[in-house]
C-alpha positions as CSV (number, residue, x, y, z in Angstrom):
1,X,3.8,-3.3,20.5
2,X,2.0,-6.8,19.1
3,X,0.2,-7.8,15.9
4,X,-3.5,-8.6,16.5
5,X,-6.1,-10.1,14.7
6,X,-8.0,-7.9,12.5
7,X,-8.1,-5.0,10.1
8,X,-10.2,-1.6,9.7
9,X,-12.3,-2.4,12.7
10,X,-9.7,-3.0,15.5
11,X,-9.2,0.3,16.6
12,X,-12.0,1.6,19.1
13,X,-14.9,3.6,17.7
14,X,-14.4,2.2,13.6
15,X,-16.9,0.4,11.7
16,X,-17.0,-1.0,8.4
17,X,-19.5,-2.4,5.9
18,X,-19.5,-4.0,2.6
19,X,-21.6,-4.6,-0.1
20,X,-22.4,-5.8,-3.8
21,X,-23.6,-2.9,-5.9
22,X,-23.1,-4.6,-9.2
23,X,-21.2,-1.5,-10.6
24,X,-19.4,-3.5,-12.9
25,X,-19.5,-7.4,-12.0
26,X,-22.3,-9.2,-10.5
27,X,-20.7,-11.7,-8.6
28,X,-18.8,-10.3,-5.4
29,X,-19.1,-7.0,-3.2
30,X,-17.4,-4.1,-4.8
31,X,-18.4,-1.0,-2.5
32,X,-17.1,-0.9,0.9
33,X,-17.4,1.8,4.0
34,X,-15.1,2.6,6.8
35,X,-16.7,4.8,9.3
36,X,-15.7,6.3,12.6
37,X,-18.3,7.1,15.5
38,X,-16.4,10.8,16.1
39,X,-14.7,12.9,13.7
40,X,-11.4,11.9,12.9
41,X,-8.2,14.0,12.0
42,X,-6.4,12.8,8.7
43,X,-3.4,12.7,6.9
44,X,-2.7,11.3,3.5
45,X,-0.5,10.8,0.6
46,X,-1.4,10.6,-3.2
47,X,-0.4,9.6,-6.4
48,X,2.7,11.4,-7.9
49,X,1.0,10.9,-11.5
50,X,0.2,14.3,-13.4
51,X,-3.3,12.7,-14.4
52,X,-5.3,12.5,-10.9
53,X,-8.4,10.6,-10.6
54,X,-11.5,12.6,-9.1
55,X,-11.6,11.0,-5.8
56,X,-7.9,11.8,-5.4
57,X,-8.7,15.5,-5.9
58,X,-11.3,15.4,-3.6
59,X,-9.5,13.9,-0.8
60,X,-6.1,15.8,-1.2
61,X,-8.5,19.0,-1.0
62,X,-10.1,17.8,2.0
63,X,-6.7,16.6,3.8
64,X,-4.9,19.8,3.0
65,X,-7.8,21.7,4.5
66,X,-7.7,20.1,7.8
67,X,-11.2,19.2,7.7
68,X,-12.6,16.8,10.2
69,X,-13.9,13.4,8.5
70,X,-15.8,10.4,9.6
71,X,-16.4,8.3,6.7
72,X,-14.7,7.0,3.5
73,X,-16.9,5.4,0.7
74,X,-14.7,3.3,-1.7
75,X,-15.8,1.6,-4.9
76,X,-14.2,-0.8,-7.4
77,X,-15.0,-2.0,-11.2
78,X,-14.4,2.0,-12.2
79,X,-11.5,4.5,-11.2
80,X,-13.4,7.5,-11.9
81,X,-10.0,8.8,-13.6
82,X,-10.4,10.8,-16.9
83,X,-13.7,11.9,-16.4
84,X,-13.1,15.6,-16.3
85,X,-15.5,17.9,-14.3
86,X,-18.2,14.9,-14.2
87,X,-15.7,12.8,-11.9
88,X,-15.9,15.6,-9.2
89,X,-19.3,16.2,-9.3
90,X,-20.1,12.6,-9.0
91,X,-17.9,12.5,-5.9
92,X,-19.5,15.3,-4.3
93,X,-23.0,13.7,-5.3
94,X,-21.5,10.4,-3.2
95,X,-20.0,12.4,-0.5
96,X,-23.7,14.3,0.1
97,X,-25.2,10.4,0.1
98,X,-23.3,9.1,2.3
99,X,-23.4,12.4,4.7
100,X,-27.4,11.8,4.7
101,X,-27.2,8.4,5.0
102,X,-25.0,8.3,8.4
103,X,-26.1,11.4,9.6
104,X,-23.2,13.8,9.1
105,X,-23.6,17.4,8.4
106,X,-20.7,18.2,6.3
107,X,-20.4,16.4,3.0
108,X,-16.8,16.9,3.3
109,X,-16.5,14.9,6.1
110,X,-16.8,11.9,3.7
111,X,-14.0,10.9,1.7
112,X,-14.1,8.8,-1.5
113,X,-12.1,6.3,-3.0
114,X,-12.3,4.5,-6.5
115,X,-10.4,1.7,-8.3
116,X,-10.9,0.1,-11.5
117,X,-11.0,1.0,-15.1
118,X,-9.9,4.6,-16.2
119,X,-12.6,6.4,-18.2
120,X,-15.7,4.4,-17.4
121,X,-18.3,6.5,-15.9
122,X,-20.0,4.8,-12.2
123,X,-23.5,4.1,-12.4
124,X,-24.7,6.9,-9.9
125,X,-27.9,4.8,-9.3
126,X,-26.4,1.6,-8.4
127,X,-23.8,4.0,-6.0
128,X,-26.4,5.4,-4.3
129,X,-27.9,2.3,-3.4
130,X,-24.7,1.1,-2.4
131,X,-24.2,3.8,0.1
132,X,-27.6,3.5,1.7
133,X,-26.8,-0.3,2.1
134,X,-23.2,0.1,3.4
135,X,-24.5,2.9,6.1
136,X,-27.4,0.4,7.3
137,X,-25.0,-2.4,7.5
138,X,-21.7,-1.1,9.6
139,X,-20.4,-2.8,12.4
140,X,-17.6,-2.9,14.6
141,X,-16.7,-6.4,14.4
142,X,-13.8,-8.4,12.5
143,X,-15.9,-9.7,10.2
144,X,-17.3,-6.7,9.0
145,X,-13.5,-5.3,8.4
146,X,-12.5,-8.2,6.6
147,X,-15.4,-8.1,4.3
148,X,-14.8,-4.5,3.7
149,X,-10.9,-5.5,2.9
150,X,-12.3,-7.9,0.3
151,X,-14.7,-5.3,-1.4
152,X,-12.0,-3.0,-2.6
153,X,-10.0,-6.1,-4.2
154,X,-9.6,-5.5,-8.1
155,X,-7.0,-8.3,-9.7
156,X,-5.8,-9.1,-6.1
157,X,-5.7,-12.5,-5.4
158,X,-6.2,-12.3,-1.7
159,X,-7.1,-9.6,0.9
160,X,-4.7,-7.6,2.9
161,X,-5.5,-6.6,6.4
162,X,-3.5,-5.9,9.5
163,X,-3.9,-4.4,13.3
164,X,-1.4,-3.8,16.1
165,X,-1.7,-2.6,19.6
166,X,1.1,-0.9,21.7
167,X,0.9,1.4,24.8
168,X,1.4,4.9,25.0
169,X,0.6,7.2,27.7
170,X,-0.6,4.4,29.9
171,X,-3.3,3.3,27.4
172,X,-3.7,1.1,24.8
173,X,-3.5,2.4,21.0
174,X,-4.5,0.5,18.5
175,X,-3.9,1.0,14.4
176,X,-5.7,-1.2,11.7
177,X,-5.5,-1.0,8.3
178,X,-6.5,-2.4,4.7
179,X,-5.0,-2.2,1.3
180,X,-5.6,-3.4,-2.1
181,X,-2.6,-3.6,-5.1
182,X,-1.9,-5.9,-7.5
183,X,-1.0,-4.2,-10.8
184,X,0.0,-1.1,-12.1
185,X,2.3,-0.4,-9.0
186,X,5.8,1.4,-9.1
187,X,7.3,3.6,-6.4
188,X,6.3,7.2,-5.3
189,X,3.3,6.2,-4.8
190,X,1.8,3.2,-6.5
191,X,-1.5,1.8,-7.7
192,X,-3.3,1.1,-4.5
193,X,-5.5,2.1,-1.8
194,X,-5.0,2.0,1.8
195,X,-7.1,2.8,4.8
196,X,-5.1,2.8,8.0
197,X,-7.6,3.6,11.4
198,X,-5.9,4.3,14.7
199,X,-7.7,5.6,18.0
200,X,-4.4,7.2,19.0
201,X,-4.6,10.9,19.9
202,X,-2.4,13.1,17.8
203,X,-2.1,16.3,16.3
204,X,-2.9,16.8,12.7
205,X,0.8,18.2,11.9
206,X,2.2,15.1,13.5
207,X,-0.2,12.4,11.7
208,X,0.8,14.0,8.4
209,X,4.5,14.1,9.1
210,X,4.3,10.3,10.5
211,X,2.6,9.4,7.2
212,X,4.7,11.4,5.1
213,X,8.1,10.0,6.2
214,X,6.5,6.2,6.8
215,X,5.7,5.7,2.8
216,X,9.6,6.4,1.8
217,X,10.3,2.9,3.5
218,X,7.2,1.2,2.8
219,X,4.9,2.1,-0.1
220,X,7.4,3.7,-2.2
221,X,9.7,0.8,-2.1
222,X,7.4,-1.7,-3.9
223,X,6.8,-2.1,-7.5
224,X,5.2,-4.7,-10.0
225,X,5.1,-3.5,-13.3
226,X,6.6,0.2,-13.6
227,X,3.2,1.7,-13.9
228,X,1.8,4.5,-11.6
229,X,-1.7,4.8,-11.6
230,X,-3.8,7.9,-11.2
231,X,-6.0,6.7,-8.0
232,X,-3.1,5.9,-5.6
233,X,-4.1,6.9,-2.1
234,X,-3.3,6.3,1.5
235,X,-5.3,7.8,4.3
236,X,-4.5,7.7,7.9
237,X,-7.4,8.6,10.3
238,X,-7.2,9.0,13.7
239,X,-10.4,9.5,16.2
240,X,-8.6,9.9,19.4
241,X,-10.7,7.7,21.5
242,X,-7.8,5.4,22.8
243,X,-7.6,8.4,25.5
244,X,-3.8,8.9,25.5
245,X,-2.3,11.9,26.2
246,X,-2.1,13.6,22.7
247,X,0.9,13.1,20.8
248,X,1.6,16.8,19.9
249,X,5.5,17.0,20.1
250,X,8.2,14.4,18.8
251,X,9.6,12.1,21.4
252,X,9.0,8.7,22.7
253,X,5.3,8.2,22.4
254,X,5.9,9.6,18.9
255,X,8.5,7.3,18.1
256,X,6.4,4.3,19.4
257,X,3.5,5.6,16.8
258,X,5.8,5.7,13.8
259,X,7.1,2.3,14.6
260,X,3.6,0.6,15.0
261,X,2.9,2.6,11.8
262,X,6.1,1.2,10.0
263,X,5.0,-2.6,10.6
264,X,1.6,-2.0,9.3
265,X,2.7,-0.4,6.1
266,X,5.8,-2.6,5.5
267,X,3.3,-5.7,6.0
268,X,1.1,-4.4,3.4
269,X,3.6,-3.4,1.1
270,X,4.9,-6.9,1.0
271,X,2.0,-8.4,0.6
272,X,0.8,-6.2,-2.2
273,X,4.3,-6.7,-3.9
274,X,3.7,-10.2,-3.4
275,X,0.4,-10.4,-5.0
276,X,1.2,-8.8,-8.0
277,X,-0.7,-9.7,-11.2
278,X,0.5,-13.0,-12.0
279,X,3.1,-13.4,-9.8
280,X,4.4,-16.6,-8.1
281,X,7.1,-15.1,-5.9
282,X,7.7,-12.1,-4.0
283,X,11.2,-10.5,-4.5
284,X,12.8,-8.8,-1.7
285,X,16.2,-6.8,-2.3
286,X,18.1,-5.5,0.7
287,X,20.9,-3.0,0.0
288,X,23.3,-2.7,2.4
289,X,26.7,-0.4,3.0
290,X,25.2,2.5,0.6
291,X,26.6,5.9,0.7
292,X,23.4,7.2,2.2
293,X,19.7,6.3,2.8
294,X,18.3,7.9,-0.3
295,X,21.0,5.8,-3.1
296,X,20.1,2.4,-0.6
297,X,16.4,3.1,-1.6
298,X,17.2,4.1,-5.3
299,X,19.4,1.0,-5.7
300,X,16.9,-1.3,-3.9
301,X,14.1,0.0,-6.2
302,X,15.9,-0.5,-9.4
303,X,16.7,-4.3,-8.6
304,X,12.8,-5.4,-8.0
305,X,11.9,-3.1,-10.6
306,X,14.0,-4.8,-13.4
307,X,12.2,-6.7,-15.8
308,X,15.1,-9.2,-16.4
309,X,15.5,-9.6,-12.9
310,X,11.9,-10.6,-12.5
311,X,11.7,-12.8,-15.4
312,X,15.1,-14.5,-14.1
313,X,13.3,-15.2,-10.9
314,X,10.5,-16.3,-12.5
315,X,12.9,-18.8,-14.8
316,X,14.7,-19.7,-11.2
317,X,17.7,-18.8,-13.3
318,X,20.7,-17.5,-11.1
319,X,21.6,-15.0,-13.7
320,X,23.3,-12.3,-11.0
321,X,24.7,-10.4,-13.5
322,X,21.2,-8.8,-14.4
323,X,21.1,-8.0,-10.7
324,X,24.5,-6.1,-11.1
325,X,23.0,-4.5,-14.3
326,X,20.2,-3.0,-12.3
327,X,22.3,-1.7,-9.4
328,X,24.5,-0.1,-12.1
329,X,21.8,1.7,-14.5
330,X,20.0,3.0,-10.9
331,X,22.1,6.8,-11.1
332,X,23.9,6.0,-8.0
333,X,27.7,6.1,-8.2
334,X,29.4,3.2,-6.9
335,X,32.4,0.6,-7.4
336,X,31.4,-2.3,-8.9
337,X,34.5,-4.3,-7.9
338,X,33.3,-3.8,-4.3
339,X,30.0,-5.5,-5.0
340,X,28.8,-8.7,-3.3
341,X,25.8,-10.3,-4.2
342,X,23.8,-13.1,-2.2
343,X,20.5,-14.9,-1.8
344,X,19.4,-15.0,1.8
345,X,18.4,-18.5,3.3
346,X,16.7,-17.3,6.7
347,X,19.8,-16.3,8.7
348,X,22.4,-18.0,6.4
349,X,23.6,-16.2,2.9
350,X,24.2,-18.1,-0.5
351,X,26.8,-15.9,-2.2
352,X,26.6,-15.3,-6.2
353,X,29.0,-12.4,-6.7
354,X,32.0,-11.0,-4.6
355,X,33.9,-7.8,-5.5
356,X,31.8,-7.5,-8.8
357,X,33.0,-11.2,-10.0
358,X,31.3,-14.6,-10.0
359,X,31.7,-16.5,-7.0
360,X,32.0,-20.5,-6.8
361,X,28.3,-21.4,-6.2
362,X,26.0,-24.4,-6.7
363,X,23.6,-23.6,-9.7
364,X,21.3,-26.3,-8.2
365,X,21.4,-24.6,-4.8
366,X,20.6,-21.4,-6.6
367,X,17.7,-22.7,-8.5
368,X,16.3,-24.1,-5.4
369,X,16.5,-20.8,-3.6
370,X,15.2,-18.7,-6.5
371,X,12.0,-21.2,-6.8
372,X,10.9,-20.5,-3.3
373,X,7.5,-17.8,-2.9
374,X,9.8,-15.5,-1.3
375,X,13.3,-14.8,-3.1
376,X,15.5,-12.5,-0.6
377,X,18.3,-10.9,-2.8
378,X,21.2,-9.0,-0.6
379,X,23.4,-6.4,-2.6
380,X,26.2,-5.0,-0.3
381,X,27.8,-1.9,-1.6
382,X,30.4,-1.2,0.8
383,X,30.3,2.4,0.3
384,X,28.8,3.6,3.4
385,X,26.3,2.5,6.5
386,X,22.9,3.2,5.0
387,X,20.6,0.4,4.1
388,X,17.1,0.0,2.1
389,X,14.6,-3.1,1.6
390,X,12.7,-3.0,-2.0
391,X,9.9,-5.5,-2.8
392,X,8.8,-6.8,-5.7
393,X,7.6,-9.8,-7.7
394,X,8.4,-12.0,-10.3
395,X,7.3,-11.4,-14.3
396,X,5.2,-14.4,-15.3
397,X,3.2,-15.2,-18.2
398,X,-0.1,-14.7,-16.6
399,X,0.7,-11.1,-16.2
400,X,0.2,-10.4,-19.7
401,X,-2.4,-12.3,-19.9
402,X,-4.7,-10.7,-17.0
403,X,-3.8,-7.3,-18.7
404,X,-4.7,-8.0,-22.2
405,X,-8.2,-8.5,-21.4
406,X,-8.7,-6.4,-18.1
407,X,-11.7,-4.5,-19.3
408,X,-13.5,-7.5,-20.6
């Protein structure tokens, strides 16, 4: 497997487009299209929030029904959440318009994504015009994929895309993806949209199994602010154009596909966490020696989700007690006198706490490590063999400023 240059258009048969529809802002593209030249099998995971946006309800119904899909239409500016029955009617209108513009017979072959302000109503005249423009300008180029990844941004400061290729059954298989996410991000699906396109031939059942298992160690292990949104969606589309023997059972080919998927999703997860609203540093917490995998995940998430840890990193303050405290309230039983806490400096470790008490360390060196753009925290529990890594970001004054005037 290798990382290659590209995004959602990297795999065979996938096209993309972007368009400035003027939905909320007038100065940048705010609609995107992802299109496959042939029908795709699709897997999806969605927000755990009880309040689910209309596009989430629309997409989840189609994914669960196993309906082949060919297109995804995404808008920013307004989330189409908190819009009741009208919101679902809007999704249907969008899907019908896209199906007509793309020459598709079934509106259920079109998935919908929205992100932005909850409760706002979409200007359907601009949406329809945008769909027409997207369908007319779609292209199988890297530039089209990159433009689409920029069009789905809201408070993101940079676009997020990745592509990988690998060999399965003697054929080159490619996965390409784009995502957005910067605020309202918390585990168990976080505020994000992610679209992954692959030309692999794989059964619907294994496609869903791979995605459902994957997010446990990628998108469910990032947090920015503790808020879980109404619109969180990850879609994985597979059109089979690579020509590999279909992956219909678990084994070496399935494992290789899952490894490639993990590379894609963990890369995007790290980028979203590092681009948290107002953030100046990515925080990575690696928990080792936990009693089991779920305990390791829970502990790591607790550390990166701690507001006090996030603030300490922003202040470059080596207050390791906040890390130990966050481990302690995670809901996992362990012996505090067995815990070691360190900062990673490449392959070397800078110990802050050994056996639950302070180590002899240089405050100046700790301050330097905490001032980097990526801060890596190691927590060794000495309870077992399980490990997990979670990602978050520091908490800055700009986070409050961004969210104080989000609607204006």
